[in-house]
PDB file with one MODEL, atoms N, CA, C and O in Angstrom:
MODEL        1
ATOM      1  N   UNK A   1     107.711 250.229 -10.157  1.00  0.00           N
ATOM      2  CA  UNK A   1     107.849 250.790  -8.830  1.00  0.00           C
ATOM      3  C   UNK A   1     106.848 250.104  -7.906  1.00  0.00           C
ATOM      4  O   UNK A   1     105.687 249.917  -8.270  1.00  0.00           O
ATOM      5  N   UNK A   2     107.298 249.730  -6.715  1.00  0.00           N
ATOM      6  CA  UNK A   2     106.429 249.063  -5.759  1.00  0.00           C
ATOM      7  C   UNK A   2     105.407 250.046  -5.190  1.00  0.00           C
ATOM      8  O   UNK A   2     105.660 251.246  -5.083  1.00  0.00           O
ATOM      9  N   UNK A   3     104.262 249.505  -4.835  1.00  0.00           N
ATOM     10  CA  UNK A   3     103.222 250.368  -4.303  1.00  0.00           C
ATOM     11  C   UNK A   3     103.089 250.209  -2.795  1.00  0.00           C
ATOM     12  O   UNK A   3     102.166 250.764  -2.199  1.00  0.00           O
ATOM     13  N   UNK A   4     103.989 249.466  -2.168  1.00  0.00           N
ATOM     14  CA  UNK A   4     103.939 249.286  -0.722  1.00  0.00           C
ATOM     15  C   UNK A   4     104.129 250.643  -0.056  1.00  0.00           C
ATOM     16  O   UNK A   4     105.049 251.383  -0.403  1.00  0.00           O
ATOM     17  N   UNK A   5     103.268 250.969   0.895  1.00  0.00           N
ATOM     18  CA  UNK A   5     103.422 252.251   1.584  1.00  0.00           C
ATOM     19  C   UNK A   5     104.787 252.348   2.283  1.00  0.00           C
ATOM     20  O   UNK A   5     105.252 251.389   2.898  1.00  0.00           O
ATOM     21  N   UNK A   6     105.400 253.498   2.178  1.00  0.00           N
ATOM     22  CA  UNK A   6     106.718 253.708   2.758  1.00  0.00           C
ATOM     23  C   UNK A   6     106.698 253.419   4.250  1.00  0.00           C
ATOM     24  O   UNK A   6     107.642 252.833   4.779  1.00  0.00           O
ATOM     25  N   UNK A   7     105.642 253.819   4.927  1.00  0.00           N
ATOM     26  CA  UNK A   7     105.563 253.647   6.381  1.00  0.00           C
ATOM     27  C   UNK A   7     105.564 252.181   6.811  1.00  0.00           C
ATOM     28  O   UNK A   7     105.847 251.878   7.970  1.00  0.00           O
ATOM     29  N   UNK A   8     105.252 251.273   5.892  1.00  0.00           N
ATOM     30  CA  UNK A   8     105.224 249.846   6.209  1.00  0.00           C
ATOM     31  C   UNK A   8     106.526 249.135   5.847  1.00  0.00           C
ATOM     32  O   UNK A   8     106.669 247.937   6.095  1.00  0.00           O
ATOM     33  N   UNK A   9     107.466 249.859   5.267  1.00  0.00           N
ATOM     34  CA  UNK A   9     108.719 249.247   4.822  1.00  0.00           C
ATOM     35  C   UNK A   9     109.727 249.128   5.950  1.00  0.00           C
ATOM     36  O   UNK A   9     109.789 249.962   6.853  1.00  0.00           O
ATOM     37  N   UNK A  10     110.515 248.065   5.870  1.00  0.00           N
ATOM     38  CA  UNK A  10     111.659 247.958   6.758  1.00  0.00           C
ATOM     39  C   UNK A  10     112.739 248.909   6.237  1.00  0.00           C
ATOM     40  O   UNK A  10     112.635 249.438   5.130  1.00  0.00           O
ATOM     41  N   UNK A  11     113.755 249.112   7.037  1.00  0.00           N
ATOM     42  CA  UNK A  11     114.858 249.964   6.605  1.00  0.00           C
ATOM     43  C   UNK A  11     115.468 249.424   5.309  1.00  0.00           C
ATOM     44  O   UNK A  11     115.736 250.180   4.375  1.00  0.00           O
ATOM     45  N   UNK A  12     115.680 248.126   5.266  1.00  0.00           N
ATOM     46  CA  UNK A  12     116.308 247.515   4.093  1.00  0.00           C
ATOM     47  C   UNK A  12     115.442 247.657   2.850  1.00  0.00           C
ATOM     48  O   UNK A  12     115.951 247.941   1.767  1.00  0.00           O
ATOM     49  N   UNK A  13     114.149 247.463   2.998  1.00  0.00           N
ATOM     50  CA  UNK A  13     113.241 247.632   1.864  1.00  0.00           C
ATOM     51  C   UNK A  13     113.260 249.073   1.361  1.00  0.00           C
ATOM     52  O   UNK A  13     113.295 249.326   0.156  1.00  0.00           O
ATOM     53  N   UNK A  14     113.235 250.005   2.303  1.00  0.00           N
ATOM     54  CA  UNK A  14     113.227 251.418   1.926  1.00  0.00           C
ATOM     55  C   UNK A  14     114.525 251.821   1.239  1.00  0.00           C
ATOM     56  O   UNK A  14     114.498 252.591   0.279  1.00  0.00           O
ATOM     57  N   UNK A  15     115.651 251.319   1.709  1.00  0.00           N
ATOM     58  CA  UNK A  15     116.930 251.632   1.069  1.00  0.00           C
ATOM     59  C   UNK A  15     116.980 251.078  -0.349  1.00  0.00           C
ATOM     60  O   UNK A  15     117.440 251.751  -1.271  1.00  0.00           O
ATOM     61  N   UNK A  16     116.506 249.853  -0.516  1.00  0.00           N
ATOM     62  CA  UNK A  16     116.492 249.251  -1.850  1.00  0.00           C
ATOM     63  C   UNK A  16     115.580 250.043  -2.789  1.00  0.00           C
ATOM     64  O   UNK A  16     115.926 250.285  -3.945  1.00  0.00           O
ATOM     65  N   UNK A  17     114.418 250.439  -2.284  1.00  0.00           N
ATOM     66  CA  UNK A  17     113.490 251.225  -3.096  1.00  0.00           C
ATOM     67  C   UNK A  17     114.095 252.583  -3.433  1.00  0.00           C
ATOM     68  O   UNK A  17     113.933 253.068  -4.552  1.00  0.00           O
ATOM     69  N   UNK A  18     114.787 253.200  -2.485  1.00  0.00           N
ATOM     70  CA  UNK A  18     115.433 254.486  -2.731  1.00  0.00           C
ATOM     71  C   UNK A  18     116.519 254.351  -3.796  1.00  0.00           C
ATOM     72  O   UNK A  18     116.659 255.222  -4.655  1.00  0.00           O
ATOM     73  N   UNK A  19     117.276 253.276  -3.743  1.00  0.00           N
ATOM     74  CA  UNK A  19     118.291 253.038  -4.773  1.00  0.00           C
ATOM     75  C   UNK A  19     117.662 252.898  -6.150  1.00  0.00           C
ATOM     76  O   UNK A  19     118.209 253.397  -7.134  1.00  0.00           O
ATOM     77  N   UNK A  20     116.517 252.226  -6.231  1.00  0.00           N
ATOM     78  CA  UNK A  20     115.822 252.081  -7.503  1.00  0.00           C
ATOM     79  C   UNK A  20     115.344 253.433  -8.020  1.00  0.00           C
ATOM     80  O   UNK A  20     115.452 253.725  -9.210  1.00  0.00           O
ATOM     81  N   UNK A  21     114.815 254.252  -7.116  1.00  0.00           N
ATOM     82  CA  UNK A  21     114.344 255.583  -7.502  1.00  0.00           C
ATOM     83  C   UNK A  21     115.500 256.405  -8.059  1.00  0.00           C
ATOM     84  O   UNK A  21     115.375 257.030  -9.113  1.00  0.00           O
ATOM     85  N   UNK A  22     116.612 256.401  -7.354  1.00  0.00           N
ATOM     86  CA  UNK A  22     117.780 257.174  -7.786  1.00  0.00           C
ATOM     87  C   UNK A  22     118.256 256.693  -9.154  1.00  0.00           C
ATOM     88  O   UNK A  22     118.570 257.503 -10.027  1.00  0.00           O
ATOM     89  N   UNK A  23     118.308 255.391  -9.337  1.00  0.00           N
ATOM     90  CA  UNK A  23     118.744 254.830 -10.619  1.00  0.00           C
ATOM     91  C   UNK A  23     117.825 255.274 -11.747  1.00  0.00           C
ATOM     92  O   UNK A  23     118.296 255.675 -12.811  1.00  0.00           O
ATOM     93  N   UNK A  24     116.524 255.205 -11.522  1.00  0.00           N
ATOM     94  CA  UNK A  24     115.568 255.608 -12.559  1.00  0.00           C
ATOM     95  C   UNK A  24     115.710 257.095 -12.881  1.00  0.00           C
ATOM     96  O   UNK A  24     115.678 257.486 -14.048  1.00  0.00           O
ATOM     97  N   UNK A  25     115.865 257.911 -11.857  1.00  0.00           N
ATOM     98  CA  UNK A  25     115.993 259.346 -12.087  1.00  0.00           C
ATOM     99  C   UNK A  25     117.305 259.681 -12.797  1.00  0.00           C
ATOM    100  O   UNK A  25     117.340 260.559 -13.659  1.00  0.00           O
ATOM    101  N   UNK A  26     118.382 258.982 -12.435  1.00  0.00           N
ATOM    102  CA  UNK A  26     119.671 259.240 -13.080  1.00  0.00           C
ATOM    103  C   UNK A  26     119.657 258.868 -14.553  1.00  0.00           C
ATOM    104  O   UNK A  26     120.307 259.524 -15.367  1.00  0.00           O
ATOM    105  N   UNK A  27     118.929 257.829 -14.899  1.00  0.00           N
ATOM    106  CA  UNK A  27     118.840 257.414 -16.298  1.00  0.00           C
ATOM    107  C   UNK A  27     118.111 258.453 -17.139  1.00  0.00           C
ATOM    108  O   UNK A  27     118.408 258.625 -18.322  1.00  0.00           O
ATOM    109  N   UNK A  28     117.172 259.135 -16.533  1.00  0.00           N
ATOM    110  CA  UNK A  28     116.415 260.147 -17.262  1.00  0.00           C
ATOM    111  C   UNK A  28     115.492 259.579 -18.317  1.00  0.00           C
ATOM    112  O   UNK A  28     115.143 260.271 -19.274  1.00  0.00           O
ATOM    113  N   UNK A  29     115.098 258.344 -18.158  1.00  0.00           N
ATOM    114  CA  UNK A  29     114.262 257.680 -19.158  1.00  0.00           C
ATOM    115  C   UNK A  29     112.779 257.684 -18.800  1.00  0.00           C
ATOM    116  O   UNK A  29     111.996 256.952 -19.405  1.00  0.00           O
ATOM    117  N   UNK A  30     112.386 258.500 -17.824  1.00  0.00           N
ATOM    118  CA  UNK A  30     110.979 258.550 -17.431  1.00  0.00           C
ATOM    119  C   UNK A  30     110.409 259.922 -17.768  1.00  0.00           C
ATOM    120  O   UNK A  30     111.127 260.920 -17.819  1.00  0.00           O
ATOM    121  N   UNK A  31     109.120 259.943 -17.994  1.00  0.00           N
ATOM    122  CA  UNK A  31     108.434 261.193 -18.326  1.00  0.00           C
ATOM    123  C   UNK A  31     108.476 262.146 -17.138  1.00  0.00           C
ATOM    124  O   UNK A  31     108.712 261.732 -16.003  1.00  0.00           O
ATOM    125  N   UNK A  32     108.249 263.399 -17.407  1.00  0.00           N
ATOM    126  CA  UNK A  32     108.320 264.433 -16.378  1.00  0.00           C
ATOM    127  C   UNK A  32     107.417 264.134 -15.194  1.00  0.00           C
ATOM    128  O   UNK A  32     107.856 264.213 -14.047  1.00  0.00           O
ATOM    129  N   UNK A  33     106.172 263.795 -15.454  1.00  0.00           N
ATOM    130  CA  UNK A  33     105.227 263.521 -14.360  1.00  0.00           C
ATOM    131  C   UNK A  33     105.696 262.337 -13.514  1.00  0.00           C
ATOM    132  O   UNK A  33     105.597 262.369 -12.288  1.00  0.00           O
ATOM    133  N   UNK A  34     106.201 261.302 -14.165  1.00  0.00           N
ATOM    134  CA  UNK A  34     106.708 260.140 -13.424  1.00  0.00           C
ATOM    135  C   UNK A  34     107.959 260.514 -12.645  1.00  0.00           C
ATOM    136  O   UNK A  34     108.170 260.019 -11.537  1.00  0.00           O
ATOM    137  N   UNK A  35     108.786 261.377 -13.209  1.00  0.00           N
ATOM    138  CA  UNK A  35     109.978 261.846 -12.503  1.00  0.00           C
ATOM    139  C   UNK A  35     109.607 262.570 -11.217  1.00  0.00           C
ATOM    140  O   UNK A  35     110.246 262.391 -10.180  1.00  0.00           O
ATOM    141  N   UNK A  36     108.568 263.386 -11.301  1.00  0.00           N
ATOM    142  CA  UNK A  36     108.112 264.114 -10.112  1.00  0.00           C
ATOM    143  C   UNK A  36     107.608 263.137  -9.053  1.00  0.00           C
ATOM    144  O   UNK A  36     107.924 263.275  -7.871  1.00  0.00           O
ATOM    145  N   UNK A  37     106.824 262.151  -9.485  1.00  0.00           N
ATOM    146  CA  UNK A  37     106.313 261.146  -8.550  1.00  0.00           C
ATOM    147  C   UNK A  37     107.461 260.351  -7.931  1.00  0.00           C
ATOM    148  O   UNK A  37     107.450 260.062  -6.734  1.00  0.00           O
ATOM    149  N   UNK A  38     108.455 260.001  -8.755  1.00  0.00           N
ATOM    150  CA  UNK A  38     109.618 259.283  -8.240  1.00  0.00           C
ATOM    151  C   UNK A  38     110.387 260.128  -7.231  1.00  0.00           C
ATOM    152  O   UNK A  38     110.821 259.626  -6.194  1.00  0.00           O
ATOM    153  N   UNK A  39     110.551 261.394  -7.535  1.00  0.00           N
ATOM    154  CA  UNK A  39     111.271 262.292  -6.635  1.00  0.00           C
ATOM    155  C   UNK A  39     110.536 262.398  -5.287  1.00  0.00           C
ATOM    156  O   UNK A  39     111.161 262.364  -4.228  1.00  0.00           O
ATOM    157  N   UNK A  40     109.209 262.527  -5.342  1.00  0.00           N
ATOM    158  CA  UNK A  40     108.418 262.602  -4.111  1.00  0.00           C
ATOM    159  C   UNK A  40     108.555 261.318  -3.292  1.00  0.00           C
ATOM    160  O   UNK A  40     108.708 261.361  -2.071  1.00  0.00           O
ATOM    161  N   UNK A  41     108.499 260.185  -3.977  1.00  0.00           N
ATOM    162  CA  UNK A  41     108.648 258.900  -3.264  1.00  0.00           C
ATOM    163  C   UNK A  41     110.056 258.787  -2.693  1.00  0.00           C
ATOM    164  O   UNK A  41     110.235 258.312  -1.571  1.00  0.00           O
ATOM    165  N   UNK A  42     111.045 259.218  -3.450  1.00  0.00           N
ATOM    166  CA  UNK A  42     112.422 259.183  -2.960  1.00  0.00           C
ATOM    167  C   UNK A  42     112.601 260.037  -1.719  1.00  0.00           C
ATOM    168  O   UNK A  42     113.296 259.641  -0.784  1.00  0.00           O
ATOM    169  N   UNK A  43     111.979 261.204  -1.706  1.00  0.00           N
ATOM    170  CA  UNK A  43     112.062 262.080  -0.536  1.00  0.00           C
ATOM    171  C   UNK A  43     111.420 261.409   0.677  1.00  0.00           C
ATOM    172  O   UNK A  43     111.957 261.485   1.782  1.00  0.00           O
ATOM    173  N   UNK A  44     110.284 260.758   0.478  1.00  0.00           N
ATOM    174  CA  UNK A  44     109.612 260.056   1.576  1.00  0.00           C
ATOM    175  C   UNK A  44     110.456 258.879   2.059  1.00  0.00           C
ATOM    176  O   UNK A  44     110.538 258.621   3.260  1.00  0.00           O
ATOM    177  N   UNK A  45     111.074 258.174   1.133  1.00  0.00           N
ATOM    178  CA  UNK A  45     111.940 257.051   1.501  1.00  0.00           C
ATOM    179  C   UNK A  45     113.149 257.523   2.299  1.00  0.00           C
ATOM    180  O   UNK A  45     113.558 256.871   3.259  1.00  0.00           O
ATOM    181  N   UNK A  46     113.715 258.648   1.905  1.00  0.00           N
ATOM    182  CA  UNK A  46     114.870 259.199   2.617  1.00  0.00           C
ATOM    183  C   UNK A  46     114.507 259.542   4.058  1.00  0.00           C
ATOM    184  O   UNK A  46     115.247 259.221   4.988  1.00  0.00           O
ATOM    185  N   UNK A  47     113.368 260.193   4.232  1.00  0.00           N
ATOM    186  CA  UNK A  47     112.910 260.548   5.583  1.00  0.00           C
ATOM    187  C   UNK A  47     112.673 259.286   6.408  1.00  0.00           C
ATOM    188  O   UNK A  47     113.052 259.221   7.577  1.00  0.00           O
ATOM    189  N   UNK A  48     112.052 258.295   5.800  1.00  0.00           N
ATOM    190  CA  UNK A  48     111.765 257.036   6.494  1.00  0.00           C
ATOM    191  C   UNK A  48     113.064 256.360   6.931  1.00  0.00           C
ATOM    192  O   UNK A  48     113.171 255.897   8.066  1.00  0.00           O
ATOM    193  N   UNK A  49     114.040 256.302   6.041  1.00  0.00           N
ATOM    194  CA  UNK A  49     115.323 255.691   6.379  1.00  0.00           C
ATOM    195  C   UNK A  49     116.020 256.470   7.496  1.00  0.00           C
ATOM    196  O   UNK A  49     116.585 255.875   8.413  1.00  0.00           O
ATOM    197  N   UNK A  50     115.980 257.772   7.417  1.00  0.00           N
ATOM    198  CA  UNK A  50     116.589 258.612   8.456  1.00  0.00           C
ATOM    199  C   UNK A  50     115.926 258.372   9.803  1.00  0.00           C
ATOM    200  O   UNK A  50     116.604 258.274  10.826  1.00  0.00           O
ATOM    201  N   UNK A  51     114.612 258.279   9.804  1.00  0.00           N
ATOM    202  CA  UNK A  51     113.875 258.023  11.045  1.00  0.00           C
ATOM    203  C   UNK A  51     114.233 256.655  11.628  1.00  0.00           C
ATOM    204  O   UNK A  51     114.423 256.514  12.837  1.00  0.00           O
ATOM    205  N   UNK A  52     114.323 255.655  10.756  1.00  0.00           N
ATOM    206  CA  UNK A  52     114.691 254.309  11.221  1.00  0.00           C
ATOM    207  C   UNK A  52     116.103 254.307  11.810  1.00  0.00           C
ATOM    208  O   UNK A  52     116.342 253.686  12.846  1.00  0.00           O
ATOM    209  N   UNK A  53     117.033 254.997  11.154  1.00  0.00           N
ATOM    210  CA  UNK A  53     118.397 255.070  11.664  1.00  0.00           C
ATOM    211  C   UNK A  53     118.451 255.793  13.004  1.00  0.00           C
ATOM    212  O   UNK A  53     119.161 255.367  13.914  1.00  0.00           O
ATOM    213  N   UNK A  54     117.709 256.875  13.125  1.00  0.00           N
ATOM    214  CA  UNK A  54     117.678 257.627  14.377  1.00  0.00           C
ATOM    215  C   UNK A  54     117.138 256.754  15.506  1.00  0.00           C
ATOM    216  O   UNK A  54     117.682 256.761  16.610  1.00  0.00           O
ATOM    217  N   UNK A  55     116.079 256.006  15.236  1.00  0.00           N
ATOM    218  CA  UNK A  55     115.508 255.114  16.241  1.00  0.00           C
ATOM    219  C   UNK A  55     116.516 254.045  16.656  1.00  0.00           C
ATOM    220  O   UNK A  55     116.620 253.712  17.837  1.00  0.00           O
ATOM    221  N   UNK A  56     117.251 253.511  15.697  1.00  0.00           N
ATOM    222  CA  UNK A  56     118.260 252.501  16.005  1.00  0.00           C
ATOM    223  C   UNK A  56     119.382 253.103  16.852  1.00  0.00           C
ATOM    224  O   UNK A  56     119.847 252.475  17.802  1.00  0.00           O
ATOM    225  N   UNK A  57     119.815 254.315  16.510  1.00  0.00           N
ATOM    226  CA  UNK A  57     120.856 254.983  17.287  1.00  0.00           C
ATOM    227  C   UNK A  57     120.396 255.235  18.721  1.00  0.00           C
ATOM    228  O   UNK A  57     121.173 255.075  19.662  1.00  0.00           O
ATOM    229  N   UNK A  58     119.144 255.626  18.886  1.00  0.00           N
ATOM    230  CA  UNK A  58     118.608 255.857  20.225  1.00  0.00           C
ATOM    231  C   UNK A  58     118.574 254.565  21.039  1.00  0.00           C
ATOM    232  O   UNK A  58     118.852 254.580  22.238  1.00  0.00           O
ATOM    233  N   UNK A  59     118.235 253.447  20.394  1.00  0.00           N
ATOM    234  CA  UNK A  59     118.240 252.158  21.090  1.00  0.00           C
ATOM    235  C   UNK A  59     119.643 251.782  21.531  1.00  0.00           C
ATOM    236  O   UNK A  59     119.837 251.290  22.643  1.00  0.00           O
ATOM    237  N   UNK A  60     120.625 252.010  20.663  1.00  0.00           N
ATOM    238  CA  UNK A  60     122.012 251.699  21.005  1.00  0.00           C
ATOM    239  C   UNK A  60     122.467 252.559  22.189  1.00  0.00           C
ATOM    240  O   UNK A  60     123.120 252.059  23.106  1.00  0.00           O
ATOM    241  N   UNK A  61     122.126 253.836  22.168  1.00  0.00           N
ATOM    242  CA  UNK A  61     122.491 254.721  23.272  1.00  0.00           C
ATOM    243  C   UNK A  61     121.829 254.276  24.572  1.00  0.00           C
ATOM    244  O   UNK A  61     122.447 254.344  25.634  1.00  0.00           O
ATOM    245  N   UNK A  62     120.597 253.827  24.502  1.00  0.00           N
ATOM    246  CA  UNK A  62     119.902 253.331  25.686  1.00  0.00           C
ATOM    247  C   UNK A  62     120.607 252.097  26.235  1.00  0.00           C
ATOM    248  O   UNK A  62     120.786 251.969  27.446  1.00  0.00           O
ATOM    249  N   UNK A  63     121.000 251.203  25.361  1.00  0.00           N
ATOM    250  CA  UNK A  63     121.716 249.997  25.787  1.00  0.00           C
ATOM    251  C   UNK A  63     123.038 250.384  26.433  1.00  0.00           C
ATOM    252  O   UNK A  63     123.405 249.843  27.477  1.00  0.00           O
ATOM    253  N   UNK A  64     123.751 251.315  25.818  1.00  0.00           N
ATOM    254  CA  UNK A  64     125.023 251.765  26.381  1.00  0.00           C
ATOM    255  C   UNK A  64     124.827 252.389  27.757  1.00  0.00           C
ATOM    256  O   UNK A  64     125.624 252.155  28.666  1.00  0.00           O
ATOM    257  N   UNK A  65     123.786 253.170  27.910  1.00  0.00           N
ATOM    258  CA  UNK A  65     123.515 253.809  29.196  1.00  0.00           C
ATOM    259  C   UNK A  65     123.194 252.762  30.253  1.00  0.00           C
ATOM    260  O   UNK A  65     123.602 252.900  31.406  1.00  0.00           O
ATOM    261  N   UNK A  66     122.475 251.729  29.875  1.00  0.00           N
ATOM    262  CA  UNK A  66     122.129 250.671  30.823  1.00  0.00           C
ATOM    263  C   UNK A  66     123.348 249.860  31.222  1.00  0.00           C
ATOM    264  O   UNK A  66     123.411 249.350  32.340  1.00  0.00           O
ATOM    265  N   UNK A  67     124.311 249.733  30.333  1.00  0.00           N
ATOM    266  CA  UNK A  67     125.531 248.992  30.652  1.00  0.00           C
ATOM    267  C   UNK A  67     126.322 249.677  31.760  1.00  0.00           C
ATOM    268  O   UNK A  67     127.019 249.010  32.525  1.00  0.00           O
ATOM    269  N   UNK A  68     126.223 250.979  31.852  1.00  0.00           N
ATOM    270  CA  UNK A  68     126.969 251.731  32.845  1.00  0.00           C
ATOM    271  C   UNK A  68     126.305 251.784  34.205  1.00  0.00           C
ATOM    272  O   UNK A  68     126.910 252.275  35.158  1.00  0.00           O
ATOM    273  N   UNK A  69     125.097 251.301  34.327  1.00  0.00           N
ATOM    274  CA  UNK A  69     124.369 251.322  35.594  1.00  0.00           C
ATOM    275  C   UNK A  69     124.825 250.200  36.503  1.00  0.00           C
ATOM    276  O   UNK A  69     125.276 249.151  36.043  1.00  0.00           O
ATOM    277  N   UNK A  70     124.704 250.432  37.786  1.00  0.00           N
ATOM    278  CA  UNK A  70     124.998 249.391  38.778  1.00  0.00           C
ATOM    279  C   UNK A  70     123.930 248.317  38.671  1.00  0.00           C
ATOM    280  O   UNK A  70     122.758 248.606  38.430  1.00  0.00           O
ATOM    281  N   UNK A  71     124.351 247.079  38.852  1.00  0.00           N
ATOM    282  CA  UNK A  71     123.391 245.987  38.736  1.00  0.00           C
ATOM    283  C   UNK A  71     122.918 245.485  40.091  1.00  0.00           C
ATOM    284  O   UNK A  71     121.881 244.826  40.164  1.00  0.00           O
ATOM    285  N   UNK A  72     123.643 245.773  41.164  1.00  0.00           N
ATOM    286  CA  UNK A  72     123.242 245.310  42.505  1.00  0.00           C
ATOM    287  C   UNK A  72     122.388 246.336  43.206  1.00  0.00           C
ATOM    288  O   UNK A  72     122.273 247.483  42.772  1.00  0.00           O
ATOM    289  N   UNK A  73     121.785 245.899  44.307  1.00  0.00           N
ATOM    290  CA  UNK A  73     120.951 246.812  45.078  1.00  0.00           C
ATOM    291  C   UNK A  73     121.558 247.113  46.439  1.00  0.00           C
ATOM    292  O   UNK A  73     121.035 247.943  47.183  1.00  0.00           O
ATOM    293  N   UNK A  74     122.665 246.442  46.773  1.00  0.00           N
ATOM    294  CA  UNK A  74     123.321 246.637  48.062  1.00  0.00           C
ATOM    295  C   UNK A  74     124.547 247.521  47.855  1.00  0.00           C
ATOM    296  O   UNK A  74     125.335 247.258  46.947  1.00  0.00           O
ATOM    297  N   UNK A  75     124.732 248.571  48.675  1.00  0.00           N
ATOM    298  CA  UNK A  75     125.917 249.414  48.549  1.00  0.00           C
ATOM    299  C   UNK A  75     127.179 248.607  48.802  1.00  0.00           C
ATOM    300  O   UNK A  75     127.173 247.644  49.570  1.00  0.00           O
ATOM    301  N   UNK A  76     128.252 249.008  48.151  1.00  0.00           N
ATOM    302  CA  UNK A  76     129.529 248.337  48.364  1.00  0.00           C
ATOM    303  C   UNK A  76     130.000 248.562  49.793  1.00  0.00           C
ATOM    304  O   UNK A  76     129.746 249.621  50.368  1.00  0.00           O
ATOM    305  N   UNK A  77     130.683 247.581  50.374  1.00  0.00           N
ATOM    306  CA  UNK A  77     131.167 247.706  51.744  1.00  0.00           C
ATOM    307  C   UNK A  77     132.238 248.761  51.833  1.00  0.00           C
ATOM    308  O   UNK A  77     132.996 248.971  50.886  1.00  0.00           O
ATOM    309  N   UNK A  78     132.301 249.428  52.974  1.00  0.00           N
ATOM    310  CA  UNK A  78     133.330 250.430  53.196  1.00  0.00           C
ATOM    311  C   UNK A  78     132.952 251.799  52.683  1.00  0.00           C
ATOM    312  O   UNK A  78     133.779 252.710  52.718  1.00  0.00           O
ATOM    313  N   UNK A  79     131.766 251.971  52.219  1.00  0.00           N
ATOM    314  CA  UNK A  79     131.359 253.280  51.711  1.00  0.00           C
ATOM    315  C   UNK A  79     130.569 253.993  52.738  1.00  0.00           C
ATOM    316  O   UNK A  79     130.129 255.119  52.507  1.00  0.00           O
TER     317      UNK A  79
ENDMDL
END
């Protein structure tokens, strides 16, 4: 298991690490204490991935909102 802090991981790194955690837990080949540590790390990875996705969604919404704004500073004629 990698020791890189979850907060320093990219979304892709965190997803890969979460997949590894799930695989190890599903196999059931780890001791109870290690299972607990893996579960805790998996929970932290899940939160981190969710936060990264939420931030990305907010950026997309901001871009979409900016696309709908007027780009000129002069009112259209006839208004």
